[in-house]
matplotlib code that plots the C-alpha trace (Angstrom):
import matplotlib.pyplot as plt

x = [-4.4, -4.9, -1.4, 0.1, -1.8, -0.7, 3.0, 2.8, 1.5, 4.0, 6.8, 5.6, 5.3, 8.6, 10.4, 9.2, 10.0, 13.3, 12.5, 13.4, 17.1, 16.7, 15.3, 18.1, 20.7, 19.1, 19.4, 23.0, 22.9, 25.0, 28.1, 27.4, 27.2, 24.2, 24.7, 21.7, 21.1, 19.4, 18.6, 17.2, 17.1, 14.6, 13.3, 9.5, 8.8, 5.0, 5.5, 8.3, 6.2, 3.2, 5.7, 8.2, 8.7, 8.0, 10.2, 13.2, 12.8, 13.4, 12.8, 16.0, 13.8, 13.0, 16.6, 17.6, 15.2, 16.4, 20.0, 19.7, 17.9, 21.0, 23.4, 21.9, 22.0, 25.0, 28.5, 28.5, 31.5, 32.6, 33.0, 36.8, 36.9, 34.2, 35.6, 39.1, 37.5, 35.5, 38.4, 40.4, 37.5, 38.0, 34.8, 32.5, 32.2, 29.5, 26.8, 28.1, 26.4, 27.3, 25.3, 25.2, 23.6, 23.0, 23.0, 24.7, 21.8, 22.9, 20.2, 22.3, 25.0, 22.3, 20.4, 22.5, 26.1, 25.0, 23.2, 26.1, 28.8, 26.8, 26.3, 30.0, 28.4, 30.5, 28.9, 29.5, 28.2, 27.8, 27.9, 27.1, 30.1, 28.8, 26.1, 28.2, 28.3, 25.5, 21.9, 21.1, 18.7, 19.0, 17.9, 14.9, 14.1, 13.7, 11.9, 9.4, 8.7, 8.0, 5.8, 3.9, 3.5, 2.5, 0.0, -1.7, -1.7, -2.8, -6.3, -5.4, -1.6, -1.0, -2.2, -0.3, 2.9, 2.5, 1.9, 5.0, 7.2, 5.8, 6.9, 10.2, 10.6, 10.8, 8.8, 7.8, 10.7, 8.5, 9.9, 7.2, 5.1, 5.6, 2.2, 1.8, -1.6, -0.9, 1.6, -0.1, -1.5, 2.2, 2.5, -1.0, 0.8, 3.9, 6.0, 5.3, 5.7, 9.2, 10.2, 9.4, 11.3, 14.2, 14.9, 14.3, 16.0, 19.7, 20.7, 20.7, 17.1, 16.0, 17.4, 15.4, 12.2, 13.2, 13.8, 10.6, 8.6, 10.3, 9.3, 5.7, 5.8, 8.9, 10.4, 13.0, 15.7, 17.3, 13.8, 14.1, 16.8, 15.6, 16.5, 20.2, 23.3, 26.1, 28.7, 32.4, 33.0, 30.3, 31.8, 35.1, 33.8, 32.1, 35.3, 37.4, 34.7, 35.4, 32.5, 33.8, 33.1, 32.2, 31.4, 27.8, 28.9, 29.2, 25.5, 23.5, 23.2, 22.0, 24.7, 23.0, 21.3, 24.6, 27.6, 30.7, 32.6, 29.7, 30.1, 33.7, 33.4, 30.7, 32.8, 36.2, 35.9, 33.8, 36.4, 39.1, 37.2, 36.8, 40.4, 41.5, 39.3, 39.7, 43.4, 42.4, 41.9, 38.4, 37.8, 34.0, 31.1, 27.3, 25.3, 22.7, 19.4, 21.2, 21.2, 23.9, 24.5, 27.7, 29.4, 28.8, 30.4, 33.5, 33.8, 33.4, 36.4, 38.4, 37.8, 39.8, 36.9, 37.8, 34.1, 30.7, 27.1, 23.9, 20.2, 19.5, 21.1, 22.3, 26.1, 28.3, 30.5, 33.5, 33.3, 31.5, 33.3, 31.7, 28.2, 27.6, 24.1, 22.4, 19.1, 17.3, 15.2, 12.9, 10.5, 7.7, 10.1, 9.5, 6.0, 3.5, -0.2, -0.7, 1.8, 4.7, 8.2, 8.5, 11.3, 10.0, 9.3, 13.1, 14.6, 12.7, 14.3, 17.7, 17.4, 16.1, 12.9, 11.0, 13.3, 11.7, 8.5, 10.3, 11.4, 14.2, 13.2, 16.7, 18.4, 22.1, 23.0, 26.5, 28.3, 27.3, 30.9, 32.3, 34.6, 35.4, 37.6, 41.0, 40.8, 36.8, 34.7, 32.2, 29.3, 25.7]
y = [13.2, 13.9, 12.7, 14.8, 17.9, 17.3, 16.8, 20.0, 22.0, 20.5, 21.1, 24.8, 25.5, 24.0, 25.7, 29.2, 29.0, 27.6, 24.4, 22.3, 23.1, 22.9, 19.2, 18.7, 19.9, 17.7, 14.7, 15.5, 16.6, 19.8, 17.5, 15.1, 15.8, 15.2, 12.5, 11.8, 8.6, 8.1, 5.1, 5.6, 9.0, 9.2, 11.7, 10.9, 9.8, 9.3, 7.0, 4.7, 4.8, 2.8, 0.0, 0.0, 0.7, 4.4, 4.9, 4.0, 6.8, 10.4, 12.4, 14.3, 17.7, 17.1, 16.0, 19.2, 21.1, 19.0, 19.7, 23.3, 23.7, 21.6, 24.0, 26.9, 25.5, 23.3, 23.1, 20.2, 17.9, 14.7, 11.4, 11.5, 14.9, 13.9, 10.7, 12.3, 14.9, 12.5, 10.3, 12.9, 14.3, 17.8, 19.9, 21.2, 25.0, 24.9, 22.5, 20.2, 17.3, 14.7, 13.1, 9.4, 7.1, 3.3, 0.1, 1.3, 1.9, 3.1, 5.9, 7.6, 7.9, 9.4, 11.6, 12.6, 12.7, 15.6, 17.3, 16.8, 18.1, 21.1, 22.2, 21.2, 18.9, 16.2, 12.7, 9.1, 6.0, 2.6, -0.1, -3.6, -5.0, -8.6, -6.9, -4.2, -4.4, -7.2, -7.5, -9.2, -7.5, -6.6, -9.5, -7.5, -6.1, -9.3, -10.7, -7.8, -8.2, -11.7, -11.3, -8.8, -11.0, -14.0, -12.0, -11.0, -14.5, -16.3, -16.3, -15.5, -14.2, -14.7, -18.1, -19.2, -17.8, -19.7, -22.8, -22.1, -21.4, -24.6, -26.8, -25.3, -25.9, -22.3, -20.5, -16.9, -14.9, -13.2, -13.3, -14.6, -15.9, -19.5, -20.1, -19.1, -18.5, -16.0, -14.2, -14.1, -10.9, -9.4, -10.5, -9.1, -7.5, -7.7, -5.0, -6.1, -9.7, -8.7, -7.0, -9.7, -12.1, -10.1, -8.6, -11.9, -14.8, -15.5, -15.1, -18.7, -19.1, -16.1, -17.6, -20.5, -18.8, -16.5, -19.8, -21.1, -18.1, -18.1, -21.5, -20.4, -16.6, -16.2, -13.0, -11.7, -9.6, -8.5, -6.7, -4.5, -1.9, 0.7, -1.5, -2.4, -1.4, 0.7, -0.7, -0.6, 2.0, 4.3, 3.4, 4.3, 7.8, 8.6, 8.0, 10.3, 12.8, 13.3, 10.9, 8.6, 5.0, 2.7, -0.8, -2.2, -5.8, -8.2, -9.2, -6.9, -9.8, -8.3, -9.2, -9.7, -13.0, -14.4, -16.6, -14.6, -16.1, -15.0, -11.4, -11.3, -12.8, -10.0, -7.1, -8.0, -9.3, -6.3, -3.8, -5.8, -5.7, -2.0, -1.3, -3.6, -1.7, 1.9, 1.9, 3.5, 2.5, 1.8, 3.2, 3.6, 0.9, 1.1, -1.6, -3.2, -2.1, 0.0, -3.2, -4.0, -5.9, -6.4, -9.2, -7.4, -4.5, -6.4, -8.2, -5.0, -3.6, -6.8, -6.3, -3.1, -0.2, 2.9, 4.2, 2.5, 3.9, 2.7, 4.1, 4.6, 6.7, 3.7, 3.5, 0.6, 2.1, -0.1, 1.3, 4.6, 5.2, 2.2, 2.9, 6.3, 7.4, 8.4, 9.6, 8.2, 10.7, 10.1, 12.0, 12.5, 12.9, 17.0, 17.3, 19.5, 18.7, 19.9, 17.7, 20.7, 20.8, 22.5, 24.1, 23.6, 19.6, 19.6, 21.4, 19.0, 16.2, 17.6, 18.1, 14.9, 15.9, 13.0, 10.7, 11.7, 9.8, 6.7, 3.4, 1.5, -2.1, -3.4, -5.7, -4.2, -6.1, -5.3, -6.0, -3.4, -3.3, -2.6, 0.2, 2.5, 1.6, 3.4, 6.5, 6.4, 9.2, 8.8, 6.5, 7.8]
z = [-0.7, 2.8, 3.6, 0.9, 2.3, 5.8, 4.6, 2.7, 5.6, 8.1, 5.7, 5.0, 8.8, 9.9, 6.7, 7.4, 11.2, 10.6, 12.9, 9.9, 10.5, 14.2, 13.8, 11.5, 13.9, 16.8, 14.3, 14.0, 10.4, 11.4, 11.9, 9.0, 5.0, 3.2, 0.7, -1.8, -3.6, -6.9, -9.3, -12.7, -14.6, -17.3, -20.0, -19.1, -15.8, -16.2, -19.2, -17.6, -14.1, -16.1, -16.7, -13.9, -10.2, -9.6, -6.5, -8.7, -11.2, -11.3, -14.6, -15.9, -15.3, -11.7, -10.9, -12.3, -10.0, -6.9, -7.8, -8.2, -4.9, -3.3, -4.9, -3.6, 0.0, 0.2, -1.4, -3.8, -3.3, -4.8, -2.6, -3.0, -1.3, 1.2, 2.5, 3.6, 5.6, 7.3, 8.1, 9.6, 11.7, 9.9, 10.6, 7.9, 8.5, 5.7, 4.6, 2.1, -0.1, -2.5, -5.0, -6.0, -8.2, -7.7, -9.7, -12.8, -15.1, -18.7, -18.4, -15.7, -18.5, -21.0, -18.9, -15.6, -17.1, -19.6, -16.8, -14.2, -17.0, -17.9, -14.2, -13.2, -10.3, -9.1, -8.5, -7.9, -9.5, -7.7, -10.4, -10.4, -12.0, -13.6, -15.3, -17.0, -20.9, -20.7, -21.6, -18.2, -15.8, -12.1, -10.1, -8.6, -12.0, -13.7, -10.4, -10.6, -14.2, -13.8, -11.0, -12.6, -15.5, -13.6, -11.4, -14.4, -15.9, -12.4, -11.0, -7.6, -7.4, -3.8, -3.7, -7.0, -5.7, -2.4, -4.7, -6.6, -3.4, -1.7, -4.7, -4.4, -0.6, 0.0, 2.7, 2.7, 4.4, 6.8, 10.2, 12.8, 10.1, 9.2, 7.9, 4.2, 4.8, 7.4, 5.2, 2.2, 2.6, 2.4, -1.1, -2.5, -5.5, -7.6, -6.1, -2.3, -3.4, -5.1, -1.9, 0.5, -1.5, -2.7, 0.9, 2.6, 0.5, -0.2, -3.9, -4.6, -3.6, -5.1, -8.6, -8.1, -7.6, -10.9, -12.8, -11.6, -12.7, -16.0, -16.6, -16.2, -17.8, -19.4, -20.6, -23.0, -21.1, -24.2, -25.1, -21.7, -22.9, -20.8, -17.8, -19.1, -17.4, -18.3, -20.7, -19.6, -22.2, -20.4, -17.2, -18.3, -20.0, -16.6, -14.9, -17.1, -16.7, -13.0, -11.5, -8.8, -9.5, -6.5, -6.1, -5.7, -5.4, -8.4, -8.5, -6.2, -3.7, -0.3, 2.0, 5.1, 3.5, 2.3, 3.8, 4.7, 1.6, -0.7, 0.8, 0.2, -3.3, -3.9, -2.5, -3.1, -6.7, -7.8, -6.1, -8.2, -11.4, -11.2, -10.1, -13.2, -15.9, -14.6, -13.6, -10.2, -6.4, -5.7, -2.3, -2.2, -1.7, -1.4, 0.0, -2.1, -0.7, 1.9, 4.0, 6.3, 9.8, 11.6, 9.5, 6.2, 7.6, 8.5, 5.4, 3.5, 5.6, 4.7, 1.2, 1.4, 1.2, 3.0, 2.8, 2.5, 2.4, 3.6, 3.8, 7.1, 10.0, 12.1, 12.1, 13.3, 16.2, 15.1, 11.4, 11.2, 7.7, 6.5, 7.5, 6.1, 5.9, 2.9, 1.6, -1.5, -3.6, -6.4, -8.7, -6.2, -2.7, -3.1, -4.4, -2.5, -2.5, -6.0, -7.4, -7.8, -6.5, -3.1, -1.7, 2.1, 1.4, -0.2, 2.9, 5.2, 3.1, 3.1, 6.9, 8.1, 9.5, 8.2, 9.8, 13.0, 11.8, 10.3, 11.9, 10.6, 9.7, 9.4, 12.0, 12.3, 15.3, 16.9, 20.0, 22.8, 23.7, 20.0, 20.0, 17.2, 14.8, 14.3, 12.2, 12.6, 14.0, 16.6, 15.6, 15.6]

ax = plt.figure().add_subplot(projection="3d")
ax.plot(x, y, z, "-o")
ax.set_aspect("equal")
plt.show()
C-alpha cells in the first residue's frame, strides 16, 4: 500500500507539472512510437487471477479504459504502417502508438477482437505457431500449473524441487549460485520457480523438468480451455479483420538459451507456416519474454523479418529495427492507491517515467564496434 501511495503521488505530481512528458522526451520517447503489449484478455480479472498469473491478465473493461486513454493522446497505427516509417527514418510529427498481443491466446479473439473492431483500432497478434489449433499449453503455463500443484502436494516445495532437479542432473540456472542451497530461496513459490527455470533453461531441459513434474503431479492440458491457443480459423479471421499477424516462434522457446540451429528453426519455420496459411508476407516478430542477445538478433535477420520487438529499451546498434522496444501492460499497471484507473499513472507509463527507476536484467551483449545495419536508424 505504501508503494502504491508513493507511485500515485509521484505520478500525479509529474503529470500535473508536465514533467512526465519532459522525462519521456529525455528518454527518447519523442522520437520513438509507443508500442504496447498485452497477453490474455479476460472478462473477469479477479476470478482468473485466483488461478493464473495476474501479470499476464487484463480485463476487457480495463483494456478499453487504457485504449480510450491512448486514443485521446496518440494516433493509433498498425505495425504495417509503423514499420516503414521507422525504416525510412520519417519523423513523427505527432505521438503515435501501436497495440500488440503476445502468445496467441484464444481469449484475444473472444474479448479483444470485438472491442478493437468496434472502436476501429488497428492491432497486431504475435502467435506461437505449433500451438495453433491444439489443446497443448504454453510451456510456461504448463510449468507454472505443475509447480503450483507440486508445491501444494510437497511438504517443502523448494527442497523437493531441488531434489527433482538433482535427479535430472540439472542445476538451478542462477548465475553465481552453483550451490542449490544458496539458490533455494529464489524458488520459494511456484511463480518465482517457474521464472527461474523458464528463463534459465534451454527448451530441451525445460521439457525434462516438465516431464518429471508430470510423473509426480500430472495435469490434463485439455481441461484448461481458458489457456488454449487460437485456431487457424480464428487467426485467419483476425487477419481478414485487419490485424497484423506476426511470429512469436514455433514453441515459445527463449532464443538466448538455444543453439543457432534451434533459433533458426523457431523463427524461420514459424514465419513460413504463417505465410503459407495466411497467404501473406510475415514481416514482424516478437522475442519470447522480450529476451534477445546478439546471436538471436542475427538469426532473426537471417530468417527474413524486417521488424522485431523486445520488452526493454536496449537496441542492437547493428539491427535497431529488429530491437524495437515495447511496453507491456496488465490489469494493475495504471491503478492508483484506491485501486482505480489513473490517468496520471497511465501517462507516466506511456512516457516511460518508471523506466528511470527500473534496471534491465538481460545480458544483450554485442560488439562495441558494431555498426548500424543499412536502412536502420540510430540505436538507443
